[in-house]
N, CA, C and O atoms as a Tripos MOL2 file, in Angstrom:
@<TRIPOS>MOLECULE
protein
  264   263    66     0     0
PROTEIN
NO_CHARGES

@<TRIPOS>ATOM
      1 N          -5.7600 -133.1800  -71.7240 N.3       1 UNK1
      2 CA         -5.7720 -132.5060  -70.4310 C.3       1 UNK1
      3 C          -5.2670 -131.2380  -70.5010 C.2       1 UNK1
      4 O          -4.4330 -130.6460  -71.1860 O.2       1 UNK1
      5 N          -6.0790 -130.9660  -69.5150 N.am      2 UNK2
      6 CA         -6.1180 -128.6690  -69.4870 C.3       2 UNK2
      7 C          -4.7550 -128.3550  -68.6630 C.2       2 UNK2
      8 O          -4.2110 -128.8760  -67.6890 O.2       2 UNK2
      9 N          -4.4640 -127.2810  -69.4950 N.am      3 UNK3
     10 CA         -3.4420 -126.5550  -68.9200 C.3       3 UNK3
     11 C          -3.2430 -126.7330  -67.3250 C.2       3 UNK3
     12 O          -2.1810 -127.0480  -66.7900 O.2       3 UNK3
     13 N          -4.2880 -126.5110  -66.7650 N.am      4 UNK4
     14 CA         -4.2530 -126.5790  -64.9580 C.3       4 UNK4
     15 C          -3.9350 -127.5530  -64.4180 C.2       4 UNK4
     16 O          -3.1510 -127.5550  -63.4690 O.2       4 UNK4
     17 N          -4.5820 -128.7950  -65.0020 N.am      5 UNK5
     18 CA         -4.3910 -129.7660  -64.4280 C.3       5 UNK5
     19 C          -2.7860 -130.3380  -64.7730 C.2       5 UNK5
     20 O          -2.2700 -131.2990  -64.2030 O.2       5 UNK5
     21 N          -2.1410 -129.5080  -65.8370 N.am      6 UNK6
     22 CA         -0.8080 -130.1370  -65.6970 C.3       6 UNK6
     23 C           0.1330 -129.6690  -65.2030 C.2       6 UNK6
     24 O           1.1770 -130.2680  -64.9440 O.2       6 UNK6
     25 N          -0.1970 -128.1160  -64.9320 N.am      7 UNK7
     26 CA          0.3470 -127.4090  -64.2300 C.3       7 UNK7
     27 C           0.6800 -127.8680  -62.6410 C.2       7 UNK7
     28 O           1.7700 -127.7250  -62.0860 O.2       7 UNK7
     29 N          -0.5030 -128.4400  -62.0680 N.am      8 UNK8
     30 CA         -0.9230 -129.1500  -60.8050 C.3       8 UNK8
     31 C          -0.3380 -130.5400  -60.8760 C.2       8 UNK8
     32 O          -0.0060 -131.1870  -59.8830 O.2       8 UNK8
     33 N          -0.2400 -130.9470  -62.1220 N.am      9 UNK9
     34 CA          0.5260 -132.3410  -61.7490 C.3       9 UNK9
     35 C           1.9160 -132.1390  -61.9650 C.2       9 UNK9
     36 O           2.7430 -132.8330  -61.3730 O.2       9 UNK9
     37 N           2.1800 -131.4130  -62.6130 N.am     10 UNK10
     38 CA          4.5110 -131.1940  -62.5960 C.3      10 UNK10
     39 C           4.4650 -130.4140  -61.3160 C.2      10 UNK10
     40 O           5.6220 -130.3440  -60.9000 O.2      10 UNK10
     41 N           3.7150 -129.8540  -60.5850 N.am     11 UNK11
     42 CA          4.4660 -129.2860  -58.7290 C.3      11 UNK11
     43 C           4.1320 -130.5370  -58.1880 C.2      11 UNK11
     44 O           5.0870 -131.1800  -57.7510 O.2      11 UNK11
     45 N           2.7410 -131.1710  -58.0870 N.am     12 UNK12
     46 CA          2.9520 -132.2400  -56.9250 C.3      12 UNK12
     47 C           3.6810 -133.6030  -57.3490 C.2      12 UNK12
     48 O           3.6410 -134.4930  -56.5010 O.2      12 UNK12
     49 N           4.2470 -133.8410  -58.3820 N.am     13 UNK13
     50 CA          5.0630 -134.9320  -58.7740 C.3      13 UNK13
     51 C           6.6530 -134.3550  -58.1950 C.2      13 UNK13
     52 O           7.4950 -135.1380  -57.7540 O.2      13 UNK13
     53 N           6.7800 -133.4750  -58.2520 N.am     14 UNK14
     54 CA          8.1290 -132.8270  -57.7720 C.3      14 UNK14
     55 C           7.6330 -132.5520  -55.8020 C.2      14 UNK14
     56 O           8.1700 -131.6890  -55.1070 O.2      14 UNK14
     57 N           6.9240 -133.1810  -55.4730 N.am     15 UNK15
     58 CA          6.3770 -133.0100  -54.1060 C.3      15 UNK15
     59 C           6.2960 -131.3820  -53.4370 C.2      15 UNK15
     60 O           6.4290 -131.0760  -52.2520 O.2      15 UNK15
     61 N           6.1310 -130.8050  -54.1770 N.am     16 UNK16
     62 CA          6.1650 -129.3650  -53.9980 C.3      16 UNK16
     63 C           4.5150 -128.5310  -53.6430 C.2      16 UNK16
     64 O           3.5140 -128.5340  -54.3590 O.2      16 UNK16
     65 N           4.6900 -127.9660  -52.4860 N.am     17 UNK17
     66 CA          3.1800 -127.1810  -52.2260 C.3      17 UNK17
     67 C           3.6600 -125.7050  -53.3320 C.2      17 UNK17
     68 O           4.6660 -125.2420  -53.8710 O.2      17 UNK17
     69 N           1.7600 -125.3320  -53.1560 N.am     18 UNK18
     70 CA          2.0020 -124.0540  -54.0190 C.3      18 UNK18
     71 C           3.0530 -122.8280  -53.3030 C.2      18 UNK18
     72 O           3.8490 -122.1500  -53.9530 O.2      18 UNK18
     73 N           2.8660 -122.7520  -52.0260 N.am     19 UNK19
     74 CA          3.6010 -122.0200  -51.2720 C.3      19 UNK19
     75 C           5.1850 -122.2860  -51.9760 C.2      19 UNK19
     76 O           5.5710 -121.4960  -52.8380 O.2      19 UNK19
     77 N           5.9740 -123.3290  -51.5930 N.am     20 UNK20
     78 CA          7.3140 -123.7250  -51.5410 C.3      20 UNK20
     79 C           7.4710 -123.2430  -53.3800 C.2      20 UNK20
     80 O           8.5810 -122.8050  -53.6840 O.2      20 UNK20
     81 N           6.4840 -123.3210  -54.4460 N.am     21 UNK21
     82 CA          6.5580 -123.4550  -55.6110 C.3      21 UNK21
     83 C           6.2590 -121.7080  -56.1240 C.2      21 UNK21
     84 O           6.7740 -121.2590  -57.1480 O.2      21 UNK21
     85 N           5.5770 -121.0820  -55.4410 N.am     22 UNK22
     86 CA          5.9930 -119.5600  -55.3900 C.3      22 UNK22
     87 C           6.7390 -118.8630  -55.1190 C.2      22 UNK22
     88 O           6.7500 -117.7170  -55.5700 O.2      22 UNK22
     89 N           7.8540 -119.4470  -54.0630 N.am     23 UNK23
     90 CA          8.6860 -118.9600  -53.4900 C.3      23 UNK23
     91 C          10.2370 -119.5020  -54.5220 C.2      23 UNK23
     92 O          11.3380 -118.9510  -54.5150 O.2      23 UNK23
     93 N          10.0020 -120.1780  -54.9640 N.am     24 UNK24
     94 CA         11.2900 -120.7240  -56.4790 C.3      24 UNK24
     95 C          11.1670 -119.9170  -57.4150 C.2      24 UNK24
     96 O          11.9960 -119.4700  -58.2070 O.2      24 UNK24
     97 N          10.1460 -119.7530  -57.2990 N.am     25 UNK25
     98 CA          9.9120 -118.8400  -59.0970 C.3      25 UNK25
     99 C           9.2230 -117.5600  -58.8330 C.2      25 UNK25
    100 O           8.5340 -117.1510  -59.7680 O.2      25 UNK25
    101 N           9.2710 -116.6010  -57.4060 N.am     26 UNK26
    102 CA          9.3680 -115.5520  -57.1200 C.3      26 UNK26
    103 C           8.2490 -114.5860  -57.3510 C.2      26 UNK26
    104 O           8.2010 -113.3830  -57.6090 O.2      26 UNK26
    105 N           7.0660 -115.8510  -57.1060 N.am     27 UNK27
    106 CA          5.4180 -114.7630  -57.5210 C.3      27 UNK27
    107 C           5.0100 -115.1820  -56.6400 C.2      27 UNK27
    108 O           5.7000 -115.8770  -55.8940 O.2      27 UNK27
    109 N           3.3110 -114.8190  -56.3260 N.am     28 UNK28
    110 CA          2.6770 -115.4590  -55.1450 C.3      28 UNK28
    111 C           2.1470 -116.2070  -55.1190 C.2      28 UNK28
    112 O           1.5330 -116.4530  -56.1580 O.2      28 UNK28
    113 N           1.9620 -117.1580  -53.9210 N.am     29 UNK29
    114 CA          0.8920 -118.7180  -53.7850 C.3      29 UNK29
    115 C          -0.5290 -118.0880  -54.3230 C.2      29 UNK29
    116 O          -1.2220 -118.9510  -54.8620 O.2      29 UNK29
    117 N          -0.8070 -117.4680  -54.3120 N.am     30 UNK30
    118 CA         -2.1580 -116.9490  -54.5660 C.3      30 UNK30
    119 C          -1.9920 -117.0000  -56.4100 C.2      30 UNK30
    120 O          -2.9200 -117.6060  -56.9450 O.2      30 UNK30
    121 N          -1.1180 -116.5350  -57.1980 N.am     31 UNK31
    122 CA         -1.1160 -116.9220  -58.3450 C.3      31 UNK31
    123 C          -1.1250 -118.5850  -59.0290 C.2      31 UNK31
    124 O          -1.6370 -118.9770  -60.0770 O.2      31 UNK31
    125 N          -0.3160 -119.3800  -57.9370 N.am     32 UNK32
    126 CA         -0.1700 -120.6570  -58.0490 C.3      32 UNK32
    127 C          -1.0230 -121.1030  -58.1930 C.2      32 UNK32
    128 O          -1.2850 -121.9030  -59.0920 O.2      32 UNK32
    129 N          -2.1350 -120.4920  -56.8390 N.am     33 UNK33
    130 CA         -3.3700 -121.3360  -56.9870 C.3      33 UNK33
    131 C          -4.5300 -121.0550  -58.2480 C.2      33 UNK33
    132 O          -5.3640 -121.8290  -58.7170 O.2      33 UNK33
    133 N          -4.2230 -119.6300  -58.5880 N.am     34 UNK34
    134 CA         -4.6850 -119.1240  -59.5720 C.3      34 UNK34
    135 C          -5.2250 -119.9100  -60.7460 C.2      34 UNK34
    136 O          -6.3500 -120.1040  -61.2050 O.2      34 UNK34
    137 N          -3.3920 -120.4760  -61.2110 N.am     35 UNK35
    138 CA         -3.5040 -120.7880  -62.2260 C.3      35 UNK35
    139 C          -4.0060 -122.5540  -62.2740 C.2      35 UNK35
    140 O          -4.8860 -122.9870  -63.0190 O.2      35 UNK35
    141 N          -3.2790 -123.3030  -61.3820 N.am     36 UNK36
    142 CA         -4.0610 -124.5920  -61.2550 C.3      36 UNK36
    143 C          -5.5530 -124.9790  -60.9370 C.2      36 UNK36
    144 O          -5.9830 -126.1220  -60.7760 O.2      36 UNK36
    145 N          -6.4420 -123.4860  -60.8650 N.am     37 UNK37
    146 CA         -7.8000 -124.0230  -60.8470 C.3      37 UNK37
    147 C          -8.2000 -123.2820  -62.2080 C.2      37 UNK37
    148 O          -9.3880 -123.0180  -62.3920 O.2      37 UNK37
    149 N          -7.6000 -123.0680  -62.8070 N.am     38 UNK38
    150 CA         -8.1460 -122.9580  -64.1810 C.3      38 UNK38
    151 C          -8.9090 -121.0590  -64.4840 C.2      38 UNK38
    152 O          -9.5290 -120.5410  -65.4130 O.2      38 UNK38
    153 N          -8.3600 -120.5230  -63.0000 N.am     39 UNK39
    154 CA         -9.1810 -118.9170  -63.4160 C.3      39 UNK39
    155 C          -8.3050 -118.4120  -63.6520 C.2      39 UNK39
    156 O          -8.6130 -117.2660  -63.3240 O.2      39 UNK39
    157 N          -7.0290 -118.3500  -64.1200 N.am     40 UNK40
    158 CA         -5.7300 -117.1610  -64.7440 C.3      40 UNK40
    159 C          -4.9910 -118.0210  -65.7410 C.2      40 UNK40
    160 O          -4.5260 -118.9440  -65.0720 O.2      40 UNK40
    161 N          -4.7290 -118.1430  -66.7130 N.am     41 UNK41
    162 CA         -3.4870 -118.3230  -67.3510 C.3      41 UNK41
    163 C          -1.6990 -117.3870  -66.9660 C.2      41 UNK41
    164 O          -1.2700 -116.2790  -66.6450 O.2      41 UNK41
    165 N          -1.3600 -118.3610  -67.1930 N.am     42 UNK42
    166 CA          0.2370 -117.3860  -66.3580 C.3      42 UNK42
    167 C           0.5660 -117.0380  -68.0000 C.2      42 UNK42
    168 O          -0.0280 -117.3210  -69.0400 O.2      42 UNK42
    169 N           1.6050 -116.4080  -67.7500 N.am     43 UNK43
    170 CA          1.9670 -115.3560  -69.0980 C.3      43 UNK43
    171 C           2.8030 -116.3660  -69.5850 C.2      43 UNK43
    172 O           3.3210 -117.1880  -68.8300 O.2      43 UNK43
    173 N           2.9900 -116.3580  -70.9570 N.am     44 UNK44
    174 CA          3.7080 -116.6430  -71.5720 C.3      44 UNK44
    175 C           5.2780 -116.9170  -70.7210 C.2      44 UNK44
    176 O           5.8520 -117.8730  -70.1980 O.2      44 UNK44
    177 N           5.4670 -115.8570  -70.8900 N.am     45 UNK45
    178 CA          7.3970 -115.7630  -69.7540 C.3      45 UNK45
    179 C           7.1080 -116.6390  -68.4120 C.2      45 UNK45
    180 O           8.0300 -117.2540  -67.8760 O.2      45 UNK45
    181 N           5.7730 -116.6650  -67.8930 N.am     46 UNK46
    182 CA          6.4550 -117.3660  -66.7940 C.3      46 UNK46
    183 C           5.8870 -118.9760  -67.2130 C.2      46 UNK46
    184 O           5.9210 -119.8620  -66.3600 O.2      46 UNK46
    185 N           5.5150 -119.1660  -68.2120 N.am     47 UNK47
    186 CA          5.5180 -120.5510  -68.7160 C.3      47 UNK47
    187 C           6.5900 -121.1130  -69.1210 C.2      47 UNK47
    188 O           6.8230 -122.3200  -69.1750 O.2      47 UNK47
    189 N           7.3810 -120.0820  -69.4650 N.am     48 UNK48
    190 CA          9.1290 -120.4330  -69.9560 C.3      48 UNK48
    191 C           9.5610 -120.6920  -68.6200 C.2      48 UNK48
    192 O           9.9660 -121.8280  -68.3730 O.2      48 UNK48
    193 N           9.5450 -119.8780  -67.7640 N.am     49 UNK49
    194 CA         10.0050 -120.0850  -66.5260 C.3      49 UNK49
    195 C           9.7140 -121.6190  -65.8660 C.2      49 UNK49
    196 O          10.5600 -122.4330  -65.4940 O.2      49 UNK49
    197 N           8.2870 -121.7390  -65.8460 N.am     50 UNK50
    198 CA          7.7780 -122.9190  -65.1260 C.3      50 UNK50
    199 C           8.6690 -123.9480  -65.8890 C.2      50 UNK50
    200 O           9.6350 -124.3790  -65.2590 O.2      50 UNK50
    201 N           8.4930 -124.3550  -67.0390 N.am     51 UNK51
    202 CA          9.0170 -125.2640  -68.2610 C.3      51 UNK51
    203 C          10.8290 -125.3960  -67.9510 C.2      51 UNK51
    204 O          11.5040 -126.4090  -68.1350 O.2      51 UNK51
    205 N          11.1920 -124.3960  -67.5700 N.am     52 UNK52
    206 CA         12.7280 -124.6710  -67.5590 C.3      52 UNK52
    207 C          12.9090 -124.6700  -65.7340 C.2      52 UNK52
    208 O          14.0540 -124.6820  -65.2830 O.2      52 UNK52
    209 N          12.3010 -124.6630  -65.2470 N.am     53 UNK53
    210 CA         12.4870 -125.0570  -63.7880 C.3      53 UNK53
    211 C          12.0720 -126.7740  -63.4990 C.2      53 UNK53
    212 O          12.6610 -127.6620  -62.8810 O.2      53 UNK53
    213 N          10.4920 -126.7370  -64.4320 N.am     54 UNK54
    214 CA         10.6420 -128.2530  -64.0670 C.3      54 UNK54
    215 C          11.1530 -129.2190  -65.5070 C.2      54 UNK54
    216 O          10.8140 -130.3020  -65.9830 O.2      54 UNK54
    217 N          12.1070 -128.1950  -65.8440 N.am     55 UNK55
    218 CA         13.0160 -128.9960  -67.0730 C.3      55 UNK55
    219 C          12.4780 -129.7370  -68.3180 C.2      55 UNK55
    220 O          13.1970 -130.6490  -68.7270 O.2      55 UNK55
    221 N          11.4850 -129.5270  -68.8980 N.am     56 UNK56
    222 CA          9.8580 -129.9320  -69.6760 C.3      56 UNK56
    223 C          10.1000 -128.8390  -71.0530 C.2      56 UNK56
    224 O          11.0310 -128.0440  -71.1840 O.2      56 UNK56
    225 N           9.1630 -129.0370  -71.8310 N.am     57 UNK57
    226 CA          9.0910 -128.4350  -73.3740 C.3      57 UNK57
    227 C           7.6650 -127.4220  -72.7210 C.2      57 UNK57
    228 O           7.0890 -127.4720  -71.6340 O.2      57 UNK57
    229 N           7.5050 -126.7610  -73.6290 N.am     58 UNK58
    230 CA          6.3330 -125.8820  -73.2920 C.3      58 UNK58
    231 C           4.9690 -126.8770  -73.4950 C.2      58 UNK58
    232 O           3.9270 -126.8190  -72.8420 O.2      58 UNK58
    233 N           5.2290 -127.6040  -74.3620 N.am     59 UNK59
    234 CA          4.6640 -128.6700  -75.0440 C.3      59 UNK59
    235 C           4.0010 -129.4680  -73.7920 C.2      59 UNK59
    236 O           2.7960 -129.4050  -73.5490 O.2      59 UNK59
    237 N           4.8510 -130.1650  -73.0890 N.am     60 UNK60
    238 CA          4.6860 -131.1100  -71.9020 C.3      60 UNK60
    239 C           4.0570 -130.0230  -70.9320 C.2      60 UNK60
    240 O           3.2560 -130.6070  -70.2010 O.2      60 UNK60
    241 N           4.1000 -128.8930  -70.6900 N.am     61 UNK61
    242 CA          4.0570 -127.9370  -69.3250 C.3      61 UNK61
    243 C           2.5310 -127.6400  -69.4840 C.2      61 UNK61
    244 O           1.8190 -127.5500  -68.4840 O.2      61 UNK61
    245 N           2.0430 -127.4920  -70.7190 N.am     62 UNK62
    246 CA          0.6310 -126.9910  -71.2390 C.3      62 UNK62
    247 C          -0.1490 -128.6760  -70.9750 C.2      62 UNK62
    248 O          -1.3170 -128.7710  -70.5970 O.2      62 UNK62
    249 N           0.5030 -129.5730  -71.1780 N.am     63 UNK63
    250 CA         -0.4250 -130.6780  -71.5740 C.3      63 UNK63
    251 C          -1.0930 -131.1550  -72.8030 C.2      63 UNK63
    252 O          -2.0750 -131.8720  -72.9910 O.2      63 UNK63
    253 N           0.0950 -130.2730  -73.9260 N.am     64 UNK64
    254 CA         -0.0760 -130.7750  -75.2900 C.3      64 UNK64
    255 C           0.2680 -132.2210  -75.3040 C.2      64 UNK64
    256 O           1.1540 -132.6880  -74.5900 O.2      64 UNK64
    257 N          -0.6740 -133.1360  -76.3880 N.am     65 UNK65
    258 CA          0.0640 -134.5840  -76.9830 C.3      65 UNK65
    259 C          -0.0870 -134.2320  -78.3170 C.2      65 UNK65
    260 O          -1.0780 -133.8390  -78.9320 O.2      65 UNK65
    261 N           1.3730 -134.4930  -78.7600 N.am     66 UNK66
    262 CA          1.7900 -134.7060  -80.4330 C.3      66 UNK66
    263 C           0.8380 -135.3760  -81.1700 C.2      66 UNK66
    264 O           1.0220 -135.5870  -82.3690 O.2      66 UNK66
@<TRIPOS>BOND
     1     1     2 1
     2     2     3 1
     3     3     4 2
     4     3     5 am
     5     5     6 1
     6     6     7 1
     7     7     8 2
     8     7     9 am
     9     9    10 1
    10    10    11 1
    11    11    12 2
    12    11    13 am
    13    13    14 1
    14    14    15 1
    15    15    16 2
    16    15    17 am
    17    17    18 1
    18    18    19 1
    19    19    20 2
    20    19    21 am
    21    21    22 1
    22    22    23 1
    23    23    24 2
    24    23    25 am
    25    25    26 1
    26    26    27 1
    27    27    28 2
    28    27    29 am
    29    29    30 1
    30    30    31 1
    31    31    32 2
    32    31    33 am
    33    33    34 1
    34    34    35 1
    35    35    36 2
    36    35    37 am
    37    37    38 1
    38    38    39 1
    39    39    40 2
    40    39    41 am
    41    41    42 1
    42    42    43 1
    43    43    44 2
    44    43    45 am
    45    45    46 1
    46    46    47 1
    47    47    48 2
    48    47    49 am
    49    49    50 1
    50    50    51 1
    51    51    52 2
    52    51    53 am
    53    53    54 1
    54    54    55 1
    55    55    56 2
    56    55    57 am
    57    57    58 1
    58    58    59 1
    59    59    60 2
    60    59    61 am
    61    61    62 1
    62    62    63 1
    63    63    64 2
    64    63    65 am
    65    65    66 1
    66    66    67 1
    67    67    68 2
    68    67    69 am
    69    69    70 1
    70    70    71 1
    71    71    72 2
    72    71    73 am
    73    73    74 1
    74    74    75 1
    75    75    76 2
    76    75    77 am
    77    77    78 1
    78    78    79 1
    79    79    80 2
    80    79    81 am
    81    81    82 1
    82    82    83 1
    83    83    84 2
    84    83    85 am
    85    85    86 1
    86    86    87 1
    87    87    88 2
    88    87    89 am
    89    89    90 1
    90    90    91 1
    91    91    92 2
    92    91    93 am
    93    93    94 1
    94    94    95 1
    95    95    96 2
    96    95    97 am
    97    97    98 1
    98    98    99 1
    99    99   100 2
   100    99   101 am
   101   101   102 1
   102   102   103 1
   103   103   104 2
   104   103   105 am
   105   105   106 1
   106   106   107 1
   107   107   108 2
   108   107   109 am
   109   109   110 1
   110   110   111 1
   111   111   112 2
   112   111   113 am
   113   113   114 1
   114   114   115 1
   115   115   116 2
   116   115   117 am
   117   117   118 1
   118   118   119 1
   119   119   120 2
   120   119   121 am
   121   121   122 1
   122   122   123 1
   123   123   124 2
   124   123   125 am
   125   125   126 1
   126   126   127 1
   127   127   128 2
   128   127   129 am
   129   129   130 1
   130   130   131 1
   131   131   132 2
   132   131   133 am
   133   133   134 1
   134   134   135 1
   135   135   136 2
   136   135   137 am
   137   137   138 1
   138   138   139 1
   139   139   140 2
   140   139   141 am
   141   141   142 1
   142   142   143 1
   143   143   144 2
   144   143   145 am
   145   145   146 1
   146   146   147 1
   147   147   148 2
   148   147   149 am
   149   149   150 1
   150   150   151 1
   151   151   152 2
   152   151   153 am
   153   153   154 1
   154   154   155 1
   155   155   156 2
   156   155   157 am
   157   157   158 1
   158   158   159 1
   159   159   160 2
   160   159   161 am
   161   161   162 1
   162   162   163 1
   163   163   164 2
   164   163   165 am
   165   165   166 1
   166   166   167 1
   167   167   168 2
   168   167   169 am
   169   169   170 1
   170   170   171 1
   171   171   172 2
   172   171   173 am
   173   173   174 1
   174   174   175 1
   175   175   176 2
   176   175   177 am
   177   177   178 1
   178   178   179 1
   179   179   180 2
   180   179   181 am
   181   181   182 1
   182   182   183 1
   183   183   184 2
   184   183   185 am
   185   185   186 1
   186   186   187 1
   187   187   188 2
   188   187   189 am
   189   189   190 1
   190   190   191 1
   191   191   192 2
   192   191   193 am
   193   193   194 1
   194   194   195 1
   195   195   196 2
   196   195   197 am
   197   197   198 1
   198   198   199 1
   199   199   200 2
   200   199   201 am
   201   201   202 1
   202   202   203 1
   203   203   204 2
   204   203   205 am
   205   205   206 1
   206   206   207 1
   207   207   208 2
   208   207   209 am
   209   209   210 1
   210   210   211 1
   211   211   212 2
   212   211   213 am
   213   213   214 1
   214   214   215 1
   215   215   216 2
   216   215   217 am
   217   217   218 1
   218   218   219 1
   219   219   220 2
   220   219   221 am
   221   221   222 1
   222   222   223 1
   223   223   224 2
   224   223   225 am
   225   225   226 1
   226   226   227 1
   227   227   228 2
   228   227   229 am
   229   229   230 1
   230   230   231 1
   231   231   232 2
   232   231   233 am
   233   233   234 1
   234   234   235 1
   235   235   236 2
   236   235   237 am
   237   237   238 1
   238   238   239 1
   239   239   240 2
   240   239   241 am
   241   241   242 1
   242   242   243 1
   243   243   244 2
   244   243   245 am
   245   245   246 1
   246   246   247 1
   247   247   248 2
   248   247   249 am
   249   249   250 1
   250   250   251 1
   251   251   252 2
   252   251   253 am
   253   253   254 1
   254   254   255 1
   255   255   256 2
   256   255   257 am
   257   257   258 1
   258   258   259 1
   259   259   260 2
   260   259   261 am
   261   261   262 1
   262   262   263 1
   263   263   264 2
@<TRIPOS>SUBSTRUCTURE
     1 UNK1         2 RESIDUE 1 A UNK
     2 UNK2         6 RESIDUE 1 A UNK
     3 UNK3        10 RESIDUE 1 A UNK
     4 UNK4        14 RESIDUE 1 A UNK
     5 UNK5        18 RESIDUE 1 A UNK
     6 UNK6        22 RESIDUE 1 A UNK
     7 UNK7        26 RESIDUE 1 A UNK
     8 UNK8        30 RESIDUE 1 A UNK
     9 UNK9        34 RESIDUE 1 A UNK
    10 UNK10       38 RESIDUE 1 A UNK
    11 UNK11       42 RESIDUE 1 A UNK
    12 UNK12       46 RESIDUE 1 A UNK
    13 UNK13       50 RESIDUE 1 A UNK
    14 UNK14       54 RESIDUE 1 A UNK
    15 UNK15       58 RESIDUE 1 A UNK
    16 UNK16       62 RESIDUE 1 A UNK
    17 UNK17       66 RESIDUE 1 A UNK
    18 UNK18       70 RESIDUE 1 A UNK
    19 UNK19       74 RESIDUE 1 A UNK
    20 UNK20       78 RESIDUE 1 A UNK
    21 UNK21       82 RESIDUE 1 A UNK
    22 UNK22       86 RESIDUE 1 A UNK
    23 UNK23       90 RESIDUE 1 A UNK
    24 UNK24       94 RESIDUE 1 A UNK
    25 UNK25       98 RESIDUE 1 A UNK
    26 UNK26      102 RESIDUE 1 A UNK
    27 UNK27      106 RESIDUE 1 A UNK
    28 UNK28      110 RESIDUE 1 A UNK
    29 UNK29      114 RESIDUE 1 A UNK
    30 UNK30      118 RESIDUE 1 A UNK
    31 UNK31      122 RESIDUE 1 A UNK
    32 UNK32      126 RESIDUE 1 A UNK
    33 UNK33      130 RESIDUE 1 A UNK
    34 UNK34      134 RESIDUE 1 A UNK
    35 UNK35      138 RESIDUE 1 A UNK
    36 UNK36      142 RESIDUE 1 A UNK
    37 UNK37      146 RESIDUE 1 A UNK
    38 UNK38      150 RESIDUE 1 A UNK
    39 UNK39      154 RESIDUE 1 A UNK
    40 UNK40      158 RESIDUE 1 A UNK
    41 UNK41      162 RESIDUE 1 A UNK
    42 UNK42      166 RESIDUE 1 A UNK
    43 UNK43      170 RESIDUE 1 A UNK
    44 UNK44      174 RESIDUE 1 A UNK
    45 UNK45      178 RESIDUE 1 A UNK
    46 UNK46      182 RESIDUE 1 A UNK
    47 UNK47      186 RESIDUE 1 A UNK
    48 UNK48      190 RESIDUE 1 A UNK
    49 UNK49      194 RESIDUE 1 A UNK
    50 UNK50      198 RESIDUE 1 A UNK
    51 UNK51      202 RESIDUE 1 A UNK
    52 UNK52      206 RESIDUE 1 A UNK
    53 UNK53      210 RESIDUE 1 A UNK
    54 UNK54      214 RESIDUE 1 A UNK
    55 UNK55      218 RESIDUE 1 A UNK
    56 UNK56      222 RESIDUE 1 A UNK
    57 UNK57      226 RESIDUE 1 A UNK
    58 UNK58      230 RESIDUE 1 A UNK
    59 UNK59      234 RESIDUE 1 A UNK
    60 UNK60      238 RESIDUE 1 A UNK
    61 UNK61      242 RESIDUE 1 A UNK
    62 UNK62      246 RESIDUE 1 A UNK
    63 UNK63      250 RESIDUE 1 A UNK
    64 UNK64      254 RESIDUE 1 A UNK
    65 UNK65      258 RESIDUE 1 A UNK
    66 UNK66      262 RESIDUE 1 A UNK
């Protein structure tokens, strides 16, 4: 699974729109769209915030399977 697919899946599983997630993370909804379309990768700091928000590991967030 690509990171952008995992990011979208995490958001959708929690029933959040890109705008709702952006508000919760204090970022723009354009950033959410860019990340989830694979145009841009979130910074490591934002990945940590996302993983904490979703209460998952960074490996899970980026779709890494061990």
